[in-house]
C-alpha positions in Angstrom: 39.7 6.2 18.3 37.5 4.0 16.7 33.8 4.3 15.8 31.4 3.2 18.2 29.7 -0.5 16.5 26.2 0.0 15.9 24.6 -3.9 15.4 22.7 -3.6 12.0 19.4 -4.1 13.5 19.2 -0.5 14.7 20.5 0.9 11.8 16.6 1.3 10.3 15.1 2.7 13.5 18.1 5.0 14.0 18.3 6.6 10.7 14.7 6.6 10.8 14.9 8.8 14.2 17.6 10.7 13.0 15.9 11.9 9.6 12.5 13.1 11.9 14.7 15.3 13.8 16.6 16.7 11.0 13.0 17.2 9.5 12.3 19.6 12.1 15.5 21.5 11.8 15.6 21.7 7.8 13.0 23.4 4.8 12.5 19.4 3.8 10.6 19.5 0.2 7.7 18.4 -1.6 8.9 14.6 -2.0 6.7 14.5 -5.6 8.0 17.7 -6.9 10.7 18.7 -5.0 9.4 22.5 -4.2 10.7 23.6 -0.8 7.9 25.8 0.3 5.6 22.6 2.1 8.1 20.9 4.4 7.8 17.1 3.1 4.1 17.6 2.5 2.6 16.8 -0.9 2.0 20.2 -2.3 -1.7 21.0 -4.0 -0.3 20.9 -7.4 0.9 17.4 -6.9 -2.2 16.2 -5.2 -4.0 17.4 -8.5 -1.9 15.4 -10.6 -1.8 12.6 -9.1 -3.1 10.0 -11.5 -6.4 8.8 -9.9 -7.9 5.6 -10.4 -11.4 6.2 -10.0 -12.4 2.9 -9.7 -13.6 3.8 -6.0 -14.3 0.2 -5.2 -16.8 -0.3 -8.0 -18.3 -3.3 -8.6 -16.5 -5.4 -11.2 -13.8 -2.9 -12.0 -10.9 -4.0 -13.9 -8.7 -5.1 -10.1 -11.7 -7.1 -9.0 -11.2 -8.9 -11.8 -7.9 -10.3 -10.9 -9.3 -11.8 -7.8 -12.4 -13.3 -9.1 -11.3 -16.9 -8.5 -11.2 -16.1 -4.8 -15.1 -16.7 -3.5 -14.7 -15.0 -0.7 -13.0 -11.5 -1.8 -16.0 -8.8 -1.6 -14.6 -5.6 -3.2 -11.1 -4.6 -4.6 -9.4 -0.8 -5.0 -6.8 1.0 -5.6 -5.7 4.9 -5.4 -3.9 5.8 -8.2 -2.0 3.9 -10.9 1.6 3.5 -10.9 4.0 3.9 -13.4 7.6 4.5 -12.4 8.0 7.6 -14.1 5.1 9.2 -12.5 5.7 11.0 -9.3 3.5 9.0 -7.2 6.3 6.5 -7.4 8.2 8.8 -5.7 6.0 9.0 -2.5 6.1 5.4 -2.6 10.1 5.3 -2.4 10.3 7.3 0.2 7.9 5.6 2.6 9.0 2.2 1.4 12.8 2.5 1.7 13.4 6.1 3.2 11.9 6.2 6.6 8.5 8.6 5.5 6.2 6.3 7.4 4.3 9.7 8.2 3.9 10.1 4.4 2.8 6.1 4.4 0.3 7.4 6.8 -0.8 10.8 4.5 -1.6 8.6 1.9 -3.4 6.1 3.8 -5.8 9.2 4.8 -6.3 10.1 1.6 -7.3 6.7 0.5 -9.6 6.0 3.4 -11.3 9.4 2.8 -11.8 9.2 -1.1 -14.2 6.0 -0.2 -15.9 7.7 2.7 -18.7 8.6 0.1 -19.1 4.9 -1.5 -20.2 2.0 0.7 -16.8 0.0 0.1 -16.6 0.0 4.0 -20.2 -0.9 4.6 -19.9 -4.0 7.0 -16.4 -3.9 7.4 -15.2 -4.8 10.9 -11.1 -4.7 10.5 -8.2 -3.3 8.3 -5.2 -5.9 7.9 -2.1 -4.6 6.4 -0.2 -7.2 4.4 2.5 -8.3 7.1 6.4 -8.4 6.1 8.3 -11.1 7.3 10.0 -10.8 10.7 13.8 -10.3 8.8 12.3 -7.7 6.4 11.0 -6.2 9.5 13.8 -5.9 11.0 15.6 -4.3 8.2 13.5 -1.9 7.4 12.3 -1.2 10.7 8.9 -0.8 10.2 5.7 -2.4 8.1 5.2 0.1 5.2 1.2 -1.4 4.9 0.7 -1.2 8.4 1.3 2.8 8.2 -1.1 2.9 5.4 -3.8 1.0 7.1 -3.1 3.4 9.8 -4.2 6.6 7.6 -7.0 4.5 6.3 -8.1 3.9 10.0 -7.9 7.5 11.2 -9.9 8.4 7.7 -12.7 6.0 8.9 -12.8 4.7 12.5 -12.0 1.6 11.9 -9.9 -0.4 14.3 -6.6 -2.2 13.1 -5.7 -6.0 13.5 -1.9 -7.1 12.9 -1.8 -9.7 14.6 -4.2 -12.6 12.9 -1.6 -13.1 9.7 2.2 -13.9 9.8 4.7 -13.9 6.7 6.9 -17.2 7.7 9.1 -17.1 4.2 11.4 -13.6 3.4 10.9 -14.1 -0.2 13.1 -12.3 -2.4 11.7 -9.1 -3.9 9.2 -9.4 -6.9 10.5 -6.1 -8.9 12.4 -8.0 -11.4 10.1 -11.0 -11.8 7.6 -12.0 -14.4 4.3 -13.0 -13.7 5.1 -16.8 -13.7 8.2 -15.8 -11.3 5.9 -13.9 -9.2 3.7 -16.5 -8.4 6.4 -19.4 -7.7 8.2 -16.6 -5.5 5.0 -15.7 -2.9 4.0 -19.6 -2.7 3.0 -20.5 0.7 4.5 -17.3 2.1 1.9 -16.6 4.8 0.2 -18.0 7.6 -2.6 -17.8 9.9 -1.7 -16.8 13.4 -5.0 -16.4 15.4 -8.1 -17.8 12.8 -10.4 -16.9 16.0 -10.0 -13.0 15.3 -10.8 -13.3 11.6 -13.4 -16.0 11.4 -17.1 -14.9 10.5 -15.6 -11.2 9.9 -15.5 -8.8 6.8 -11.9 -7.7 6.7 -10.3 -5.5 4.1 -6.6 -6.2 3.8 -4.2 -3.0 2.7 -1.3 -3.4 0.6 1.0 -0.7 -1.1 1.1 -1.8 -4.7 -0.8 -4.6 -6.6 0.5 -5.6 -9.9 -0.6 -9.2 -10.9 -1.9 -9.5 -7.8 0.3 -12.6 -6.7 1.0 -11.7 -3.1 -2.6 -10.8 -2.3 -3.6 -13.8 -4.2 -1.1 -16.1 -2.2 -2.8 -14.7 1.2 -6.0 -15.4 0.2 -5.1 -18.9 -0.4 -3.8 -19.1 3.1 -7.2 -17.5 4.5 -9.2 -20.1 2.7 -9.5 -22.6 5.9 -10.6 -19.4 7.8 -14.5 -20.2 8.2 -17.0 -17.2 6.4 -14.3 -14.7 6.1 -15.2 -11.8 3.9 -11.9 -10.2 2.3 -12.0 -6.7 0.5 -8.5 -5.6 -0.3 -7.5 -2.0 -0.8 -4.0 -0.5 -2.3 -2.1 2.5 -2.5 -1.6 1.7 -6.2 -2.2 -0.2 -9.1 0.3 -1.5 -11.8 0.6 -3.3 -14.9 2.3 -6.5 -15.6 6.2 -6.1 -16.4 7.6 -5.2 -19.6 11.3 -5.5 -19.8 11.2 -5.6 -16.0 9.2 -2.1 -15.7 5.5 -1.8 -15.1 2.4 -0.2 -17.1 -1.1 0.5 -16.4 -1.3 -0.8 -20.4 0.0 -4.3 -19.4 -3.1 -5.2 -17.1 -5.7 -3.2 -19.9 -5.6 -0.1 -17.6 -6.5 2.4 -19.1 -3.9 5.9 -18.1 -5.9 7.9 -16.0 -3.9 11.0 -16.3 -5.2 11.1 -19.9 -8.4 11.9 -18.7 -7.1 14.7 -16.5 -9.7 17.9 -16.5 -7.6 20.9 -15.9 -10.9 23.3 -14.4 -11.3 20.3 -11.8 -8.9 20.7 -8.7 -9.2 18.1 -6.4 -8.9 19.1 -2.6 -7.2 17.2 0.0 -7.9 18.3 3.7 -6.4 16.8 6.9 -8.8 17.0 10.0 
């Protein structure tokens, strides 16, 4: 008897649903260290060992300088430094490629809560996740940046806006490209769909990883014609420039925050 045929577009949501069902039945492990007693949640030890940037949206920080060519940019921040060998990369891979939307929302909530006692969200009207192309969305089944943004919204109470900007070009992955190739790869890939929803507002654009800033700069260039728009940028991770196809914080002259870890300070994170 032949196996039933499922169109390709059905596989990502089907696999996501199956994974969610299985997670109820099996003892899932911490996605960072593999310890089994945390049922898919990040364990307290791994929360402590995340290489936090400690940027907290400070004015003029090293990430903000990447975007000083765009006058509309107000603030820029990222939650953690990224290297492939850091355990945080496992979390990014889980929610980006393996259906762990719950992890994206958890990390988004942590991102938002870290900034609550700063002025990063002061005057902000709405959160805008970086959109995926229609082709990538069908293939993956979800937009990981949107689920990060949902977590930030849960922490801050700010609304989401997902219909004002579209990604109109399904550009190839940036992973193995050098900085100049990245800029070419993301040129003119976005379009403003609803300028009225953005005009005169202060938005926070949510992304998963900032590297050389090419994708976000392309988005900002697309947003230039929108009148009186102010934009802040918030990412889960900040990586460095390329080094033989790999990322290193040193390459953007970003300090390795793990070198400053204080063993006597334990970071606590509580879900509401």
